[in-house]
C-alpha positions as a Markdown table, in Angstrom:
| # | Residue | x | y | z |
|---|---|---|---|---|
| 1 | Met | 19.3 | -1.6 | 1.2 |
| 2 | Thr | 19.4 | -4.9 | 3.3 |
| 3 | Arg | 19.5 | -8.3 | 2.1 |
| 4 | Thr | 15.7 | -8.3 | 2.6 |
| 5 | Thr | 14.8 | -5.6 | 0.6 |
| 6 | Gln | 17.2 | -6.9 | -2.3 |
| 7 | Asn | 15.7 | -10.5 | -2.7 |
| 8 | His | 11.9 | -8.7 | -2.9 |
| 9 | Ile | 13.2 | -6.3 | -5.6 |
| 10 | Leu | 14.6 | -9.8 | -7.3 |
| 11 | Ala | 11.1 | -11.6 | -6.9 |
| 12 | Leu | 9.2 | -8.8 | -8.4 |
| 13 | Ser | 8.4 | -8.3 | -12.5 |
| 14 | Pro | 11.4 | -7.4 | -15.0 |
| 15 | Glu | 9.5 | -3.8 | -15.2 |
| 16 | Leu | 8.6 | -2.8 | -11.2 |
| 17 | Arg | 12.2 | -4.5 | -10.7 |
| 18 | Asp | 14.2 | -1.8 | -13.0 |
| 19 | Ile | 12.1 | 1.1 | -11.4 |
| 20 | Leu | 12.6 | 0.2 | -8.0 |
| 21 | Gln | 16.3 | -0.7 | -8.7 |
| 22 | Lys | 16.7 | 2.4 | -9.9 |
| 23 | Thr | 15.1 | 4.4 | -7.2 |
| 24 | Trp | 15.8 | 2.9 | -4.3 |
| 25 | Pro | 18.7 | 5.1 | -3.4 |
| 26 | Ser | 16.2 | 8.2 | -3.3 |
| 27 | Ile | 13.4 | 6.5 | -1.4 |
| 28 | Glu | 16.5 | 5.4 | 1.1 |
| 29 | Gln | 17.6 | 9.3 | 0.9 |
| 30 | Ile | 13.8 | 10.4 | 1.7 |
| 31 | Ala | 13.4 | 7.7 | 4.9 |
| 32 | Thr | 16.3 | 9.0 | 6.0 |
| 33 | Ser | 15.7 | 12.8 | 5.7 |
| 34 | His | 13.0 | 11.9 | 8.3 |
| 35 | Arg | 15.4 | 9.8 | 10.9 |
| 36 | Cys | 13.8 | 6.8 | 9.4 |
| 37 | Ser | 15.3 | 3.4 | 7.7 |
| 38 | Val | 13.0 | 2.1 | 4.7 |
| 39 | Lys | 12.6 | -1.6 | 3.5 |
| 40 | Ile | 10.5 | -3.5 | 1.2 |
| 41 | Ile | 8.3 | -6.1 | 3.7 |
| 42 | Cys | 6.3 | -7.6 | 0.7 |
| 43 | Ser | 6.6 | -8.2 | -3.0 |
| 44 | Thr | 5.1 | -10.8 | -4.8 |
| 45 | Arg | 2.4 | -13.7 | -2.8 |
| 46 | Thr | 1.3 | -17.2 | -4.0 |
| 47 | Gln | -2.6 | -17.5 | -4.4 |
| 48 | Gln | -2.6 | -19.4 | -1.0 |
| 49 | Glu | -0.7 | -16.3 | 0.6 |
| 50 | Gln | -3.8 | -14.0 | -0.9 |
| 51 | Asp | -6.3 | -16.1 | -0.2 |
| 52 | Ala | -5.0 | -16.7 | 4.0 |
| 53 | Leu | -4.9 | -12.3 | 4.0 |
| 54 | Trp | -8.2 | -12.2 | 2.6 |
| 55 | Glu | -9.4 | -14.5 | 5.1 |
| 56 | Ile | -8.2 | -12.4 | 8.0 |
| 57 | Gly | -10.8 | -10.4 | 9.5 |
| 58 | Arg | -13.7 | -12.7 | 7.7 |
| 59 | Ser | -13.6 | -16.0 | 9.0 |
| 60 | Leu | -10.3 | -15.2 | 11.0 |
| 61 | Pro | -9.9 | -12.3 | 14.2 |
| 62 | Gly | -8.5 | -9.3 | 12.9 |
| 63 | Arg | -8.9 | -6.2 | 10.7 |
| 64 | Arg | -9.4 | -6.8 | 7.1 |
| 65 | Val | -5.5 | -6.4 | 5.3 |
| 66 | Thr | -7.2 | -7.0 | 1.7 |
| 67 | Trp | -9.8 | -6.1 | -0.2 |
| 68 | Thr | -9.2 | -8.8 | -3.1 |
| 69 | Arg | -8.7 | -12.1 | -3.5 |
| 70 | His | -6.1 | -11.3 | -6.8 |
| 71 | Ser | -3.4 | -9.1 | -5.9 |
| 72 | Lys | -1.0 | -7.2 | -8.3 |
| 73 | His | 1.3 | -8.5 | -5.4 |
| 74 | Gln | 0.7 | -12.0 | -7.0 |
| 75 | Asp | 1.8 | -11.2 | -10.3 |
| 76 | Gly | 5.1 | -9.2 | -9.3 |
| 77 | His | 3.5 | -5.6 | -10.1 |
| 78 | Ala | 3.7 | -4.4 | -6.3 |
| 79 | Val | 5.5 | -3.5 | -2.9 |
| 80 | Asp | 4.5 | -2.9 | 0.7 |
| 81 | Leu | 7.2 | -0.7 | 2.3 |
| 82 | Ala | 7.8 | -0.2 | 5.6 |
| 83 | Leu | 9.1 | 2.6 | 7.8 |
| 84 | Phe | 11.3 | 2.4 | 10.4 |
| 85 | Gln | 12.6 | 4.9 | 13.7 |
| 86 | Asp | 14.6 | 3.9 | 16.4 |
| 87 | Gly | 14.0 | 0.2 | 15.8 |
| 88 | Phe | 10.1 | 0.7 | 15.9 |
| 89 | Tyr | 7.2 | 0.3 | 13.0 |
| 90 | Leu | 6.4 | 3.9 | 12.6 |
| 91 | Asp | 3.2 | 2.6 | 11.1 |
| 92 | Asp | 2.4 | 1.6 | 14.5 |
| 93 | Gln | 4.5 | 4.9 | 16.1 |
| 94 | Asn | 3.3 | 7.7 | 14.5 |
| 95 | Pro | 0.6 | 6.9 | 11.3 |
| 96 | Val | 0.6 | 10.5 | 11.0 |
| 97 | Lys | 4.0 | 10.8 | 10.2 |
| 98 | Ala | 4.6 | 7.6 | 8.6 |
| 99 | Tyr | 1.6 | 8.7 | 5.9 |
| 100 | Gly | 3.7 | 12.0 | 5.7 |
| 101 | Ile | 6.5 | 10.0 | 4.6 |
| 102 | Tyr | 4.9 | 7.3 | 2.4 |
| 103 | Glu | 3.4 | 10.8 | 0.4 |
| 104 | Glu | 6.8 | 11.8 | -0.1 |
| 105 | Ile | 7.5 | 8.7 | -1.8 |
| 106 | Ala | 4.7 | 8.3 | -3.8 |
| 107 | Glu | 5.9 | 12.1 | -5.0 |
| 108 | His | 8.9 | 10.7 | -6.1 |
| 109 | Leu | 7.7 | 7.1 | -7.6 |
| 110 | Lys | 5.1 | 8.6 | -9.6 |
| 111 | Lys | 7.5 | 10.4 | -11.8 |
| 112 | His | 8.5 | 6.5 | -13.1 |
| 113 | Gly | 5.2 | 5.5 | -13.4 |
| 114 | Leu | 4.0 | 3.9 | -10.2 |
| 115 | Lys | 0.7 | 4.4 | -8.2 |
| 116 | Trp | 0.2 | 4.8 | -4.7 |
| 117 | Leu | -2.7 | 3.1 | -2.9 |
| 118 | Gly | -2.5 | 5.4 | 0.4 |
| 119 | Pro | -5.2 | 7.9 | -0.1 |
| 120 | Ile | -7.6 | 4.6 | -0.6 |
| 121 | Gly | -6.1 | 3.3 | 3.1 |
| 122 | Asp | -3.1 | 1.1 | 1.9 |
| 123 | Asp | -0.5 | 3.7 | 3.0 |
| 124 | Ala | 2.7 | 1.2 | 2.3 |
| 125 | His | 1.7 | -0.1 | -0.8 |
| 126 | Phe | 3.3 | 0.9 | -4.4 |
| 127 | Glu | 2.0 | -0.9 | -8.0 |
| 128 | Leu | 2.5 | -0.5 | -11.4 |
| 129 | Pro | -1.1 | 0.9 | -12.8 |
């Protein structure tokens, strides 16, 4: 587990923090079985950070990255993961493979009460319901 991932986990709500501390070795094992590594790239956000994301694809250039002004990230109830293979962000290099790995991680995390937003287009997002 990277230091950044550890810090993201520590920033979460106690409930989500406990789940991820317990399941992280299995999440890493799933990624490793596909010759990938996994990191948490986003945990908690401020309202200002959420508002800035909201503007992307609206008043700022780019593809929309959020559909809400209030995210579960703001309550420490959500994380975004990232998969890497050979030093590259797998979502960009091979989105079909990345989706399949996220789906496998989701099946594991579902047993611990987490919801995956992959089916609605947010492949790397996992949250408390």
